[in-house]
N, C-alpha and C positions, 0 to 999 in steps of 0.2 A: 780550326774557325771557333768551335765552341769554347776552348782554353783562352782565346783572345777576348770572346764576350765577356767571360767570366772576369779576366783580369780587368777589364774595362768598368765591368760594373762595380769591382772592389775598389778600383781607383776613384770613380765618381762618388761612391758611398764614403770615401775616406775624405774627398772635398767636403761632400756635404756635413759630415760629421765636424770638420775643422771650422766651417763656417758658422755652423750653430755655435760650436764652443766659443768662438770670438763674439758671437753676438751674443750669448750668454754674460760672457766677461765684460763686455761694454755695458750692459744693461745693470749688471752688479757695480760696476763702478760708477756709472751713472748715480744709481741710489746712495751709493757710499758717500759720493761728493754733495749729492742733495741734501744728505741727512747732517753732513758736517755744516752746510750753509744755513739750514733750518735751526741748527744750535746756536749759529753765530747771529741769526737774526732774532733769537730770544735772548741772548746776552746783550746785543745792543738796545733792545728795546726796554730792558728793565734790569736794575740788579737783582741779585738772590733774594734778598729780604728788604722791604721798602715799605714807605707810607706814601700816598698821592691824595691829591684833591682833583675832583673832576666836576664838570659842569655837563649834564646831559640835557639837550634840548629836543623835543619832539614836534616837528613842524607838519601841520596839517593841510591839504589842499589849499584852503581858504587863506593860507597864510598865517592862521593862528598858532601860537607858540604854547608850550608848556615844559617848565624849566624843573630840573633837580639838581641839587649839590651833594654830593657822596665824599666822605671820607673812607678811604680804602687801606687797607694792609694785605700784603702778601708775602708768603715764605716758601722757599723751594718752587717746586713744579707744580704742585698740587693742592695748596692749601691759600685761600682768600676769604676775607670777610671786608664787608662794605657797610657803613653808617650812613643813613639819610640824615642829612643837617637842613634840608630847607626842600620842598614848601612846609609850612607849619604843620600841614595836614598829615605830612609823611614823617615828620622829626621824630627822632628816636626809632626808626625802625631798623632793622638790620638784616644783612644776609649773611650767609657762610656756606664756602663750597670746600668740600673736602673730595677730590677725585672727583667723581661723577654725581656725587650725592651732594644736594642743595637744601638750604633751610631758609626759612623767612621769619624773624622775630618781631612781633608787634605787641608793643608796651602792654596795650589795654587786654591783650589776649593772655599773656604772661608766660606762654609757651611757644617755643617753635615750632611750625608747621613744614612739612616737605613741599618742595616746588620741583619743577621739572626744568630743563635746561631750555626747551623751546617755548617756555611761558615769558613772561614779561613782567617784572614787578614793577615797571614805569609806563608800560604801552607803549607803543610806538613801534620801529621797525628792529632795535636792538631788542634781543632776547636775554634771558638769564645767564646763558652761556657767554655772551658777548661781555655782558656787564662784570660778570665774575669770570674772566677769561684766564685759562691756564697756559702755560708754555706751549707753544704749537708742538714742540718736539716729544711734550709729553701725549699728546692725544694724536698725533699723525706721523706715518711713517711717509718718507720721500720714495716715489716710485719711479720717478723720472725727472731728469734736468735736463732742460734746453738752454740756449743762449739766443737773445734777441736784441742785437745792438747792445746798448749799454745796461740791459737787463738780464737776470737769469729768471727762468719759468720753472717753478716746482710744480709738480702735481703729485699731490697730497691724498693718502687714503688713510681714513680713520682707523683706530688701532682696535676699535669695539664698536657695536652698534648702539652702545649707549650715548654716543658722542652726536653732537647737534648736529653736524653736517657729515655725510659721507665722504665727500671728496671736495678738496679745495684745489685751484689754481692761484698760485701765489706768483705775481711780480714783484721780484727784488732788484733794486737799484745796486749794480755791481760795485759802485765806488764806495756807498755806505753800509752796504749788506743790510738794508733796511726794506721792508715792503713799501710798496706803492698802491697796488690794488689786489683785492684778493677777493676772486669769484667763490661763492659757497653751494655746493651741489647737495641734492637729496640722492639716495642710492639709485632712484629712478632716473637720473640724468637730469632733472628739472633743476634749473637757477633759482635758490633761494633768494639771495641777496648779493649784493657787491659791496665790498668794503673800501673805502679810499682813505689812505693816511697821506695827511698835508702839513704843511708848514713846520718844516723842522725847527727845534728850539733849542739851545743850550740849556739844561735844567741844572747844570753844575757838576761839578766831581767827575766829569770827563763823558756825562750821558748827554749826547745830542741825539733826539729823536724826533718823529713827528708829534706836534702838540695837538693835532686836530684828526679825529675820525669819523669819517661820515658814511652813512649808509643807506641805500635805496633798495627796492625791491620790486620785481615785476607782481608780486603777490599783494602789494600795497601801493596801488598806481597813485601818483600824487604825494604821497608821504616821504618825509625823510626824518631822519634823527642824526644828530650829533653830538659826539664827545670831545669835550675841550678840556685838557690836562693843563692845570695850573702850578701843579707842583709835584714833583716826584724826587724821594731823598731816601738814602739807604737809612734803615733802621733795624736794630736787633729787636728780634720779636720772639717770645717764650710760646713754645707749642701751646699752653694752657690758652692762648688767645684765640685759638683755631678750635674751640671747642662750643659746644651748644650751652653750657652753662656761663661762658664769656660773653655771649652775645649781648646780654644787657649792660655790659660794662665796656664796650668798646670805645665808647665816647672818652674814657679815662687815659686813652692811649695818645690823644693829641694834645 
């Protein structure tokens, strides 16, 4: 009797170990597939090196608006710079991001000052991390992949604590492999904001992607911010462009 019980226990342990191994393999496979989808999202959103023009619009609860026009350049996964073209009060200001480090250049100050990802150089719901966004796959690991109808659902975890959002829930259209909605969460689990990618547009050279990015936040009730992409074009850029000394000369790239 004792021998049979022991055999049964060993058999049950073997089944549990096999089940755990299968679950682990499934989780690892989902994460691997999710990582590939995330990299494809990045490739579909922009070229490796490019220039673009954007209009940022902050909408207040009373309907009043404040608009900014930016010229931006990006190279690789972790380097981006942006120059303010309007309004007149902001013209000539420039921002630089290298990894998680960010700076703001103000002409009459004459030297760049450090800024943080959760601050915003334009006010409104978009923060500096949104305006100077790096590749998603550079900042986040895909922890889970699910499918809901015509969409993939990616659960993403920040690679370091320096990243603006601890977790993202990204809804990706299966056909285009482009994001439609992204929920951004703090480490506490609180929803910070939601990003909505809208109005796909052909930017030429095979790039078809959303031309509008909207955001709202439960922390800023009644406020909304909109980013409209007017032009995205491949551009060869020297590493020198993404240095503090070059911030005063970004306009020369246009």
